[in-house]
ZALOVO-420069 format. One record per residue (C-alpha): residue in three letters; x, y, z. Coordinates in steps of 0.25 Angstrom, whole numbers, padded with zeros to 4 digits, always signed. Each point is the difference from the previous one (the first is absolute). Example, Ala and Ser with C-alpha at 12.3 -4.5 7.8 and 13.67 -1.06 7.14 Angstrom:
2
Ala+0049-0018+0031/Ser+0006+0014-0002/
This chain:
899
Met+0574-0278-0035/Asp-0003+0011-0010/His+0011+0010+0001/Glu-0005+0009-0011/Leu-0013+0001+0007/Phe+0005+0002+0014/Asn+0015-0001+0004/Arg+0001-0002+0015/Ser+0014+0002+0001/Gln-0001+0014-0006/Phe-0012+0003+0008/Asp+0007-0003+0013/Val+0012+0009-0005/Asp-0010+0011-0003/Leu-0008-0002+0013/Ala+0012+0001+0008/Ala+0005+0013-0006/Ala-0014+0007-0001/Arg-0005+0010+0010/Ser-0015-0004-0003/Pro-0003-0015-0002/Ala-0013+0004-0007/Leu+0008+0006-0012/Val+0007-0013-0002/Phe-0012-0008+0000/Lys-0007+0010-0009/Lys+0012-0001-0010/Ser-0001-0015+0000/Leu-0014+0000-0003/Gln+0001+0010-0011/His+0011-0008-0006/Ala-0008-0013+0001/Asp-0012+0007-0007/Ala+0008+0004-0011/Val+0006-0014-0002/Leu-0014-0007+0001/Lys-0006+0010-0010/Ala+0012-0003-0010/Arg-0002-0015+0002/Phe-0015+0002-0003/Glu+0003+0008-0013/Gly+0010-0011-0003/Gln-0011-0010+0001/Arg+0005-0007+0012/Asp-0009-0012+0004/Ile-0012+0006+0009/His+0001-0010+0010/Lys+0015+0003+0003/Leu-0003+0015+0000/Ile-0011-0001+0011/His+0009-0010+0008/Asp+0012+0009-0002/Arg-0008+0012+0006/Ala-0004-0008+0012/Trp+0014-0005+0002/Leu+0005+0014-0001/Thr-0010+0004+0011/Asp+0005-0011+0008/Gln+0014+0005+0000/Ile-0004+0014+0003/Leu-0009-0004+0012/Ser+0010-0009+0006/Gln+0011+0011-0001/Ala-0010+0010+0006/Trp-0003-0010+0012/Ala+0015-0002+0002/Ser+0004+0014-0001/Leu-0009+0004+0012/Asp+0006-0011+0008/Cys-0014-0006+0001/Pro-0001-0013+0008/Leu+0003-0013-0005/Asp-0004-0009+0011/Ser-0011-0010+0000/Asp-0012+0008+0005/Ile-0001+0009-0013/Ala+0000-0002-0015/Leu-0002+0008-0012/Leu-0009-0007-0010/Ala-0005+0003-0015/Val-0014-0002-0001/Gly-0011+0001-0012/Gly+0006+0001-0014/Tyr+0013+0004+0006/Gly+0000-0013+0008/Arg-0002-0007-0013/Gly+0013+0006-0005/Glu-0008+0009-0011/Leu+0002+0015+0000/His-0003+0010-0012/Pro+0007+0013+0000/His-0009+0007+0009/Ser-0007-0011+0007/Asp-0003+0001+0015/Ile+0010-0007+0009/Asp-0008-0007+0010/Leu+0007-0004+0013/Leu-0003-0007+0013/Ile+0009+0003+0012/Leu-0003-0013+0008/Leu+0002-0001+0015/Arg+0000-0012+0008/Asp-0009+0007+0010/Gly-0007+0013+0004/Ser+0011+0004+0010/Ala+0011+0000-0011/Gly-0007+0012-0006/Glu+0005+0009+0011/Arg+0014-0005-0001/Tyr+0001+0002-0015/His-0009+0013-0001/Glu+0011+0010-0002/Ala+0008-0009-0010/Ile-0013-0003-0008/Ser-0003+0015-0001/Arg+0014+0003-0005/Phe-0001-0011-0010/Leu-0013+0004-0006/Thr+0004+0015+0000/Leu+0012-0003-0008/Leu-0009-0008-0010/Trp-0009+0012-0002/Asp+0012+0010-0001/Ile+0006-0008-0012/Gly-0014+0000-0007/Leu-0004-0015+0001/Ala-0015-0002-0001/Val-0001-0009+0013/Gly-0013-0006+0006/His+0004-0006+0013/Ser-0006-0006+0013/Val+0007-0004+0013/Arg-0007-0012+0007/Ser+0003-0011+0009/Ile-0004-0014-0004/Ser-0012+0000+0008/Glu-0004+0013-0006/Cys+0002-0005-0014/Gln-0009-0012+0004/Gln-0011+0009+0005/Glu+0000+0009-0012/Ala+0001-0011-0010/Arg-0012-0008+0006/Ser-0009+0012-0002/Asp+0005+0005-0013/Val+0002-0008-0013/Thr+0009+0011-0006/Val+0010-0001+0012/Ile+0001-0015+0000/Thr+0002+0001-0015/Asn+0011+0010+0002/Leu+0007-0008+0011/Met-0001-0013-0008/Glu+0010+0005-0010/Ser+0011+0005+0010/Arg+0014-0001-0002/Leu+0012+0002+0010/Leu+0009+0012-0003/Val+0007+0001+0013/Gly-0001-0007+0013/Asp-0002-0014+0005/Ser-0007-0010-0009/Gln-0006-0007+0011/Leu-0008+0012+0005/Arg-0006+0001-0014/Gln-0003-0015+0000/Glu-0007+0001+0013/Met-0009+0011-0006/Val-0003-0009-0012/Asp-0004-0012+0008/Ala-0009+0009+0009/Leu-0007+0004-0013/Gly-0002-0013-0006/Pro-0013-0006-0005/Asp-0001-0009+0013/His-0002+0013+0008/Met-0008+0009-0009/Trp-0005+0002-0014/Thr-0001-0015-0005/Ser+0002-0001-0015/Ala-0015+0000-0002/Glu-0002+0013+0008/Phe+0011+0007-0006/Phe-0005-0004-0014/Arg-0014+0006+0003/Ala+0006+0013+0005/Lys+0009+0002-0012/Arg-0011-0004-0010/Ala-0009+0011+0007/Glu+0011+0010+0000/Gln+0002-0003-0015/His-0015+0001-0003/Ala+0000+0014+0007/Arg+0013+0005-0007/His-0006-0004-0013/Ala-0013+0007+0003/Lys+0008+0013+0001/Phe+0004-0002-0014/Asn-0014-0004-0005/Asp+0004-0014-0001/Thr+0007+0002-0013/Glu+0014+0000-0005/Tyr-0003+0010-0010/Asn+0000+0014+0007/Leu+0006+0011-0008/Glu+0011+0003+0010/Pro+0001-0014+0006/Asn+0008-0003+0013/Val+0012-0009-0003/Lys+0000-0005+0014/Ser-0015-0001+0005/Ser-0009+0000-0013/Pro-0006-0014-0003/Gly+0011-0008-0007/Gly+0011+0008+0007/Leu+0012-0003+0008/Arg-0009-0001+0013/Asp-0008-0012-0006/Ile+0013-0007-0003/Gln+0005+0003+0014/Thr-0014-0005+0006/Ile+0003-0014-0007/Gly+0014+0000+0007/Trp-0006+0003+0013/Val-0010-0010+0000/Ala+0010-0010-0005/Leu+0010+0004+0011/Arg-0011-0002+0011/His-0004-0013-0005/Phe+0013-0006-0005/Gly+0010+0008+0008/Thr+0006+0006-0012/Asn-0003+0011-0010/Asp+0009-0005-0011/Leu-0010-0001-0012/Arg+0008-0012-0005/Gln-0006-0008+0012/Leu-0014+0002-0006/Val+0004-0008-0012/Glu+0006-0011+0009/Gln-0013+0000+0008/Gly-0009-0001-0012/Phe-0006+0014+0001/Leu+0007+0005-0013/Asn+0005-0007-0012/Glu+0013+0004-0007/Ser-0007+0009-0011/Glu-0008+0007+0011/Tyr+0013+0002+0009/Ser+0007+0006-0012/Leu-0012+0010-0003/Leu+0000+0004+0015/Thr+0014+0003+0001/Ser+0002+0007-0014/Gly-0013+0008+0004/Arg+0006+0004+0013/Ala+0014+0004-0007/Phe-0008+0009-0010/Leu-0007+0007+0012/Trp+0013+0001+0007/Gln+0006+0007-0012/Val-0011+0010-0001/Arg+0000+0003+0015/Phe+0015+0002+0000/Ala-0001+0009-0012/Leu-0012+0008+0007/His+0008+0002+0012/Ile+0012+0005-0008/Leu-0009+0009-0009/Ala-0008+0006+0012/Gly+0012+0001+0009/Arg-0009-0005+0011/Ala-0008-0013+0004/Glu-0010+0001-0011/Asp-0008-0013-0003/Arg-0011+0007-0009/Leu+0001-0001-0015/Leu-0004+0015-0001/Phe-0001+0007-0013/Asp+0012+0008+0004/His+0009-0012-0002/Gln-0008-0009-0010/Arg+0006+0006-0013/Ala+0014+0000+0007/Leu-0001-0014+0003/Ala-0005-0004-0014/Arg+0013+0006-0006/Leu+0008-0006+0011/Phe-0004-0014-0003/Gly+0002+0003-0015/Phe-0014+0002-0005/Glu-0003+0009-0012/Asp-0012+0006-0006/Asn-0006-0006-0013/Asp-0011+0003-0009/Ala-0011-0007+0009/Lys+0005+0002+0014/Leu+0009+0009+0008/Ala+0012-0005+0007/Val-0007+0002+0014/Glu-0012-0008-0005/Arg+0009-0012-0004/Phe+0008+0001+0013/Met-0013+0000+0008/Gln-0006-0011-0008/Lys+0012-0009+0004/Tyr-0002+0005+0014/Tyr-0015-0004+0001/Arg+0002-0013-0007/Ile+0011-0004+0010/Val-0008+0004+0012/Met-0013-0007-0006/Ser+0008-0013-0001/Leu+0005+0002+0014/Ser-0014+0002+0005/Glu-0005-0012-0007/Leu+0012-0008+0007/Asn-0004+0006+0013/Asp-0014-0004-0001/Leu+0004-0014-0003/Leu+0010-0001+0012/Met-0010+0007+0010/Gln-0010-0010-0004/His+0009-0011+0002/Phe+0004+0005+0013/Glu-0014+0001+0004/Glu-0003-0014-0004/Ile+0012-0006+0008/Leu-0001+0009+0012/Leu-0014+0003+0002/Arg-0008-0011-0007/Asp+0009-0012+0000/Ala-0007-0006+0012/Glu-0014+0003-0005/Ala-0009-0012-0004/Ala-0001+0001-0015/Glu-0014+0003-0006/Ile+0001-0004-0014/Gln-0011+0003-0010/Pro+0002-0006-0014/Leu-0004+0010-0012/Asn+0004-0009-0011/Ala+0010-0010-0005/Arg+0011+0011+0000/Phe-0003+0009+0012/Gln-0005-0001+0014/Val-0001+0010+0012/Arg+0008-0003+0013/Asn-0004+0009+0011/His-0006+0011-0009/Tyr+0013+0000-0009/Ile+0000-0006-0014/Glu+0010-0010-0004/Val+0003-0010-0011/Thr-0004-0015+0002/His+0014-0004-0004/Pro+0013+0007-0005/Gln-0002-0004-0015/Val-0013+0007-0002/Phe+0005+0012-0007/Lys+0010-0009-0009/Arg-0011-0010-0004/Thr-0011+0010-0001/Pro+0005+0014-0003/Phe-0014+0006-0001/Ala+0000-0001+0015/Leu+0009+0012+0000/Met-0012+0008-0004/Glu-0011-0009+0007/Ile+0006+0003+0014/Phe-0004+0015+0000/Val-0014-0003-0006/Leu-0002-0010+0012/Met+0005+0011+0010/Ala-0010+0010-0006/Gln-0012-0011+0000/His+0003-0004+0015/Lys+0002+0013+0008/Glu+0002-0008+0013/Ile+0014-0003-0006/Arg+0010+0010+0007/Gly+0012-0003-0009/Val+0010-0010-0006/Arg+0009-0009+0008/Ala+0014+0003-0001/Asp+0004-0013-0007/Thr-0010+0003-0010/Ile+0005+0014-0002/Arg+0013-0006-0003/Leu-0005-0010-0010/Leu-0007+0012-0007/Arg+0013+0007-0001/Asp+0007-0012-0004/His-0010-0003-0012/Arg-0003+0013-0005/His+0010-0002-0011/Leu-0011-0009-0006/Ile-0008+0012-0004/Asp+0004+0001-0015/Asp-0007+0004-0013/Ala-0007-0014+0000/Phe-0005+0002+0014/Arg-0005+0013-0003/Ser-0008-0005-0012/Asp-0005-0012+0007/Ile-0015+0001+0001/Arg+0000-0006+0014/Asn+0009+0012+0005/Thr-0007+0011-0008/Ser-0014-0005+0006/Leu+0006-0001+0014/Phe+0004+0015-0001/Ile-0013+0005-0005/Glu-0007-0008+0010/Leu+0009+0007+0011/Leu-0005+0013-0006/Arg-0014-0004+0001/Cys+0000-0005+0015/Arg-0009+0007+0010/Glu+0011+0002+0010/Gly+0015+0001+0001/Ile+0004+0005-0014/His+0009+0011+0004/Arg+0006-0008+0012/Asn+0004-0012-0009/Leu+0005+0008-0012/Arg+0009+0007+0010/Arg+0004-0014+0005/Met+0003-0004-0014/Asn+0009+0012-0002/Arg+0007-0002+0014/Tyr+0003-0015-0004/Gly+0005+0004-0014/Ile-0011-0007-0008/Leu-0008+0012-0005/Gly+0012+0006-0007/Arg+0003-0013-0007/Tyr-0014-0003-0004/Leu-0001+0014-0005/Pro+0014+0004-0005/Glu-0005+0014-0004/Phe-0003+0002+0015/Gly+0013-0006+0004/Arg+0007+0011-0007/Ile-0007+0011+0009/Ile+0003-0007+0013/Gly+0008+0010+0008/Gln-0001+0011-0010/Met-0001+0014+0005/Gln-0003+0013-0006/His+0009+0011+0006/Asp-0010+0010+0004/Leu-0009+0003+0012/Phe-0013-0003-0007/His+0002-0015-0001/Ile+0003-0005+0014/Tyr+0001-0014-0003/Thr+0007-0009-0010/Val-0008-0003-0013/Asp-0003-0015+0005/Ala-0004+0005+0014/His-0009+0011-0006/Thr-0006-0010-0009/Leu-0004-0010+0011/Asn-0004+0011+0009/Leu-0010+0004-0011/Ile-0006-0014+0000/Lys-0001+0002+0015/His-0008+0013-0001/Leu-0009-0006-0011/Arg-0003-0011+0009/Lys-0003+0010+0011/Leu-0010+0007-0009/Gly-0009-0012+0000/Arg+0000-0002+0016/Pro-0012+0006+0007/Asp+0009+0006+0011/Phe+0005+0010-0011/Gln-0014+0004-0005/Glu+0001+0013+0008/Lys+0014+0004-0004/Tyr-0002-0003-0015/Pro-0016+0000-0002/Leu+0000+0002-0015/Ala+0011-0009-0003/Trp-0005-0011+0009/Lys-0014+0001-0006/Ile+0006-0001-0014/Phe+0010-0011+0003/Cys-0011-0009+0006/Arg-0008+0000-0013/Leu+0012-0002-0009/Pro-0003-0013-0009/Lys+0015-0005+0001/Pro+0009+0006+0011/Asp+0011-0010-0005/Leu+0002+0009-0012/Leu+0003+0011+0009/Tyr+0010-0008+0007/Ile+0007-0003-0013/Ala+0000+0014-0004/Gly+0006+0004+0013/Leu+0011-0010-0002/Tyr+0004+0005-0013/His-0003+0015+0001/Asp+0014+0004+0004/Ile+0007-0013-0005/Ala+0008+0007-0011/Lys+0006+0011+0009/Gly+0015+0001-0002/Arg+0001-0005-0014/Gly-0001+0014-0007/Gly-0011+0004-0008/Asp-0015+0002+0004/His-0002-0011+0011/Ser-0015+0001-0002/Glu+0001-0004-0014/Leu+0011-0011+0002/Gly-0008-0005+0012/Ala-0012-0002-0009/Val+0008-0009-0009/Asp+0004-0008+0012/Ala-0014-0001+0005/Ala-0005-0005-0014/Asn+0010-0011+0000/Phe-0004-0004+0015/Cys-0015+0000-0004/Gln+0003-0009-0013/Arg+0009-0010+0008/His-0011-0001+0011/Gln-0011-0001-0011/Leu-0008+0011+0004/Pro-0012+0004-0009/Ala+0002+0011-0010/Trp-0009+0010+0008/Asp+0008-0002+0013/Thr+0013+0001-0007/His-0004+0013-0007/Leu-0005+0006+0013/Val+0013-0004+0008/Cys+0009+0006-0011/Trp-0008+0013-0001/Leu+0001+0001+0015/Val+0015-0001+0000/Glu+0002+0009-0011/Asn-0010+0011+0006/His+0003-0002+0015/Leu+0005+0014+0002/Leu-0011+0007-0008/Met-0010+0002+0011/Ser+0009+0006+0010/Thr+0007+0009-0010/Thr-0013+0005-0005/Ala-0006+0003+0014/Gln+0013+0007+0005/Arg+0005+0007-0012/Lys-0013+0004-0008/Asp-0012+0009+0003/Ile-0010-0011+0002/Ser-0011+0011+0002/Asp+0002+0002-0015/Pro-0011-0008-0008/Glu+0009-0002-0011/Val+0011-0006+0009/Ile-0010-0010+0005/His-0005-0003-0014/Asp+0014-0003-0005/Phe+0002-0009+0012/Ala-0013-0007-0002/Leu+0004-0003-0015/Lys+0013-0007+0005/Met-0008-0008+0010/Gly-0010-0005-0011/Asn-0009-0007+0010/Gln-0004-0001+0015/Val+0007-0013+0002/Arg+0014+0006-0003/Leu-0003+0012+0008/Asp-0004-0009+0012/Tyr+0013-0008-0001/Leu+0009+0012-0002/Tyr-0006+0007+0012/Val+0003-0011+0009/Leu+0014-0003-0005/Thr+0003+0015+0001/Ile-0004+0001+0015/Ala+0008-0012+0003/Asp+0012+0005-0008/Ile+0001+0013+0007/Asn-0001-0006+0014/Ala+0010-0011-0004/Thr+0010+0010-0005/Asn+0002+0009+0012/Pro-0010+0001+0012/Asn+0002+0014+0001/Leu-0006+0003-0013/Trp-0014-0004+0003/Asn-0009+0010+0006/Ser-0014+0004-0001/Trp+0003+0011-0010/Arg+0006-0010-0010/Ala-0012-0009+0003/Ser-0010+0011-0003/Leu+0007+0003-0013/Leu+0000-0014-0004/Arg-0015-0002+0004/Gln-0004+0013-0007/Leu+0007-0005-0013/Tyr-0007-0014+0001/Ala-0014+0006+0003/Glu+0001+0010-0012/Thr+0006-0010-0009/Lys-0011-0010+0004/Arg-0011+0011-0004/Ala+0007+0002-0013/Leu+0000-0014-0003/Arg-0015-0001+0003/Arg-0003+0012-0008/Gly+0007-0006-0012/Leu+0014+0002-0006/Asp-0007+0005-0013/Asn-0007+0011+0008/Pro+0011+0010+0005/Pro-0004+0009+0011/Asn-0006+0014-0003/Arg+0008+0011+0007/Ala-0011+0010-0001/Glu-0010-0010+0006/Gln+0009-0004+0011/Ile+0003+0015+0004/Ala-0015+0002+0000/Asp-0003-0012+0008/Thr+0010+0005+0010/Gln-0005+0014+0001/Arg-0014-0005+0002/Ala+0004-0009+0011/Ala+0008+0011+0007/Met-0011+0010-0002/Asp-0010-0009+0007/Ile+0009-0001+0012/Met+0002+0015+0001/Val-0015+0004-0002/Arg-0004-0010+0011/Asn+0010+0008+0009/Gly-0007+0013-0004/Ile+0011+0006-0010/Asp-0006+0009-0011/Glu+0001-0006-0014/Asp+0004+0013-0007/Asp+0011+0002+0009/Ile+0005-0014-0003/Glu-0001+0001-0015/Asn+0007+0014+0001/Leu+0012-0007+0006/Trp+0000-0012-0009/Asp-0001+0009-0012/Gln+0014+0004+0004/Leu+0006-0014+0000/Asp+0004-0009-0012/Glu-0005-0014-0002/Gly+0013-0006+0006/Tyr-0005+0004+0014/Phe-0013-0008-0002/Leu+0007-0012-0006/Arg+0011-0001+0011/His-0010+0001+0012/Thr-0011-0008+0005/Ala-0014+0007+0002/Ser+0002-0001+0015/Asp+0013+0007+0000/Ile-0005+0011-0010/Ala-0012+0002+0009/Trp+0008+0003+0013/Gln+0011+0008-0007/Thr-0010+0009-0007/Glu-0008+0002+0013/Ala+0013+0004+0007/Ile+0004+0009-0011/Leu-0014+0007+0000/Gln+0001+0002+0015/His+0014+0005+0000/Pro+0001+0016+0000/Gln+0011+0004-0010/His+0006+0010+0009/Arg+0004-0012+0010/Gly+0011-0005-0009/Pro+0003-0014-0004/Leu-0010-0011+0003/Val+0006-0013+0005/Leu-0008-0012+0003/Val+0005-0013+0006/Lys-0010-0012-0003/Glu+0003-0014+0006/Thr-0004-0010-0011/Ala-0004-0012+0008/Gln-0009-0005-0012/Gly-0001+0003-0014/Glu+0009+0004-0011/Tyr+0012+0003+0008/Glu-0001-0010+0011/Gly+0012-0001+0009/Ala+0006+0014-0003/Thr-0004+0014+0004/Gln-0005+0010-0010/Ile+0004+0015+0002/Phe-0008+0010-0009/Leu+0006+0014-0003/Tyr-0008+0012-0005/Thr+0008+0012-0003/Pro+0000+0012-0009/Glu+0008-0003-0013/Gln+0014-0004+0005/His+0010-0005-0011/Asp+0009-0006+0011/Leu-0011-0008+0007/Phe+0006-0014-0003/Ala+0014+0005+0004/Val-0004+0007+0013/Thr-0009-0012+0004/Ala+0010-0010-0003/Ala+0011+0007+0008/Ala-0010+0003+0012/Met-0005-0015+0000/Asp+0015-0004+0000/Gln+0002+0008+0013/Leu-0013-0006+0006/Asn+0006-0014-0003/Leu-0011-0003-0009/Ser+0001-0009-0013/Ile-0008+0004-0012/Gln-0005-0012-0007/Asp-0009+0008-0010/Ala-0002+0014-0004/Arg-0011+0007-0008/Val+0001+0014-0003/Ile-0011+0008-0007/Thr+0003+0015-0005/Ala-0011+0008-0006/Asn-0005+0014+0000/His+0009+0005+0011/Ile-0002-0011+0010/Asn+0008-0013+0004/Leu-0006-0013+0005/Gly+0010-0010+0005/Thr-0004-0014+0004/Tyr+0012-0008+0007/Ile+0000-0014+0004/Val+0010-0002+0011/Leu+0005-0010+0010/Asp+0007+0003+0013/Ala+0014-0004+0004/Asp-0004-0014+0004/Gly-0006-0003-0014/Gly-0015+0002+0005/Pro-0010+0010+0000/Ile+0001+0012+0010/Gly-0012-0006+0008/Asp-0009+0007+0010/Asn+0011+0009+0007/Pro-0006+0014+0002/Gly+0014+0006+0004/Arg+0007-0006-0013/Ile-0012+0005-0009/Arg+0001+0014+0006/Glu+0015+0000-0002/Ile-0002-0004-0015/Lys-0010+0011-0002/Ser+0008+0011+0007/Glu+0013-0003-0008/Leu-0006-0002-0013/Ser-0009+0013+0002/Glu+0012+0008+0004/Ala+0009-0005-0012/Leu-0011+0003-0010/Ser-0004+0014+0006/Asp+0015+0005-0003/Pro+0005-0007-0013/Asp+0012+0009+0000/Ala+0005-0007+0013/Tyr+0002-0013-0007/Pro+0002-0011+0010/Ala+0014-0005+0001/Ile+0003-0014-0005/Ile+0004-0008+0012/Gln+0013-0006-0001/Arg-0001-0014+0007/Arg+0010-0011+0002/Val-0001-0010-0011/Pro-0003-0014+0007/Arg+0012-0009+0000/Gln-0006-0010-0010/Leu-0004+0010-0010/Lys+0014+0005-0001/His+0004-0013-0007/Phe-0010+0001-0012/Ala+0005+0012-0008/Phe-0004+0000-0015/Ala-0002+0011-0010/Pro-0014+0005+0000/Glu-0008-0002-0013/Val-0010+0010-0005/Thr-0009-0002-0011/Ile-0009+0012-0006/Phe-0011-0002-0010/Thr-0014+0006-0004/Asp-0012-0009+0004/His-0009-0006-0011/Gly-0010+0012+0001/Gly+0011+0010-0002/Gln-0005+0008+0012/His+0011-0003+0010/Thr+0015-0003+0001/Ile+0003-0013+0008/Leu+0013-0001+0007/Glu+0004-0014+0006/Leu+0011+0000+0010/Ser+0008-0012+0005/Ala+0011+0004+0010/Pro+0006-0004+0013/Asp-0009+0003+0012/Arg+0005+0011+0009/Pro-0005+0009+0011/Gly-0007+0012-0006/Leu+0000-0005-0014/Leu-0014+0004-0003/Ala+0002+0014+0006/Lys+0012+0002-0009/Met-0008-0004-0012/Gly-0011+0010+0003/Lys+0011+0011+0001/Ile+0006-0004-0014/Phe-0014+0001-0006/Leu-0002+0014+0007/Asp+0013+0004-0006/Phe-0004-0004-0014/Asp-0014+0007+0002/Ile-0007-0014-0002/Ser-0013-0004+0007/Val-0002-0014+0005/Gln-0014-0004-0003/Asn+0001-0014+0005/Ala+0010-0009+0006/Arg+0001-0015+0004/Ile+0011-0003+0010/Val+0005-0014+0001/Thr+0012-0004+0009/Leu+0005-0014-0001/Gly+0011-0003+0009/Glu+0012+0008-0003/Arg-0006+0007-0013/Val-0012+0009-0003/Asp-0008-0002-0013/Asp-0008+0013-0001/Val-0009+0006-0011/Phe-0003+0014-0001/Val-0010+0007-0009/Leu+0005+0014-0004/Thr-0004+0012-0007/Asp+0006+0014-0003/Ala-0004+0013+0006/Asp-0011+0001-0010/Asn-0005-0014+0003/Gln+0005-0006-0013/Pro+0009-0012-0002/Leu+0015+0003+0000/Ser+0003+0002-0015/Asp+0014+0005+0000/Pro+0010-0012-0001/Gln+0011+0009+0005/Leu-0007+0003+0013/Cys-0004-0015+0002/Gln+0015-0003-0002/Arg+0004+0010+0010/Leu-0010-0005+0010/Gln+0005-0014-0002/Ser+0014+0004+0002/Thr-0003+0008+0012/Ile-0008-0011+0007/Ile+0011-0010-0003/Arg+0011+0009+0005/Thr-0008+0004+0013/Leu-0004-0014+0004/Ser+0014-0006-0003/Tyr+0007+0011+0009/Asn+0006-0005+0013/Ile-0005-0014-0003/Asp+0010-0009+0008/Gln+0007-0009-0009/Pro+0002-0015+0003/Asp+0012-0005+0008/His+0014+0002-0006/Asp+0008-0012-0004/Pro+0004-0008+0012/Pro+0014-0001+0005/Leu-0001-0015-0002/Ser+0000-0009-0012/Met-0002-0015+0000/Asp-0005-0010-0010/Ile-0008-0011+0007/
């Protein structure tokens, strides 16, 4: 008896004196919660804590049953089932109960007593899940539903006749339903479906401690299968049955204990049954478990890396055990079909295995060879359980001598040059702990996260995902989705160099310093150890060092500017580098976050590739002539309009009012339709608003909105606020102010991240709202105050503003890096308006929880901002405005532990 947790004598005294029994029960529960919390803070063993919680609940339920004079005869019993049946409860876990009746007729006799019992449990605040069933009803429900049989298998008697429970257990036995094999198939399918909900990865940004791959549910599944087959869910029995060895048993139980600690803390911090490792709690948990920030990593990143590494090891163990169960329960009776591969390996019923247990000890290179063989033989479905265990037991043989052995380096390069199975087998190597030992630099990034919303995978998962996307780019079924990348990939002379660059592009994250430069050093060492030719080594290292160059140029710079293209082409140097970098960039974006990739980003990269390709063909010593480019664009636009019957003099009169920037930033087709629309628009009709779906061409994947108004200094500010009200996201803004007129071209995406589409009602709404806003500039559109999304609230950081004059000395450049918040661009527009500043150009980039925007500015006289004090005030105002009301991270938790 634990009198500190629950004093039965005192409880009886309090109950006898109380007017309301529910208050006594509540008081006892509140006292017990405080005791358990104190014990948790005092680092009480987690096994004892969760069993203490279950024991306490046993006492409360028994007292509740007795206090209402519930029957104690042999026809009714109160049973704990599910996790509570195992004697495991966390602070706010559901309490699953079965009120078991001998037969259906007993239900009527005990209906009133059962109703009063359950009402009391709800009144005292217990989260009870219950069912009232007879033995035959249990049998009927369990036969048709594997979750029901699973729950009932773990039943435990609380009050009543033990013989009644035993009769139910006998009725549900494998002789009557759910043989071991049938039960395993159902639980395996259930696990696959559950894993699919989490994208089959342990590495979700906000993982579920209970249900994600490698979580507590996977450990429970192992126990359930063992219980059905061996009659016990004691994991120690798996050792005695030969399913686990001692080290694996230790890993399984220590991993479960860690997850129990995290779950217990989550319930206390959240004050409810919370199994998700939300951003709301990750920082608090990191502090709770004693992690601190250092120069390279945040405390939360270090805590989450420990979490991810543990669940990955549990996933690996789960694979081994489920594979072992499959072989014993499903395929043991199958006739063995053995296909020899060589002296070391053979295939048994589509699964590879060693020919004898000493293979890895005698020939360590077989630790690499097995993955090459699986890539070369696509009919192999996986590795047999005994061989998985041998891989685990012998991976310690991978040392410096192993890594330098030409047999092993040759095998690794051979794997990267296989026609099929490269990603699948690299992932297997990672799963079985081989890849991180063969490439120690890769081992350091296993489970490493970046605490943001942009990188939704850990570094190792992202890296292997990038290899997966590279492989997709070479498949015919992806030709339609990535036409240019597919075409380029298929003509790459050495795709394996791309895979090496992919493996190393983020390898140095978490070390501090520039990860691209540090990664290039690691890549050079890899290439040298694997005896790659000098040309190959240079290309791989260049790709690693410059892997961000193409995406940052496309998204942050004005790629319609020929000087930007020429500078980028100089950095490429040749077509081969451009081809490799384009393909690597496509795969990197897709592998970072699937929500990042859209046809707008695709069009930017495709445009940058095409313009750079032309610059390389023209020759790097032959920079573009701006005047010639403008003349060519004007000629092409003029030809289009003349064919449409537009007078040349009218065209030239309008164009004379515009500066050269307009003709550099727009294509001939856009200039043609905009010019024609302006000439046909009477001045007295107010602003001209045009919406053009850009299905093909420069702005493919987005929608172009063109505005023509009399000179209006607040054009950008008013437009940004109005578009925010319309739930449009501005990606690019080009504003021309000349001779008392404004031209504004805005590239926008709708709320779902795509173009507006062919939606007449939506287009009419946009035209109407923008026309109204621009027609009455004094009625400045209100900046909408929207609720900040939950996840964004946990990424508060000080905005960074950099202001400088461009190389030509014609404009001021303002670079902004700030937390993303609803209405941010509208706020920026209002600040520019207040400072009497015009926006000539803007590139808007949102990456997860942050924005990285670039604004090209002039003063009221179309000159760069020359006053340093004004620039300082502008910078301070932006930082103050965008920092205002940013939700700060969680306060220090009311707990402290050192685990």
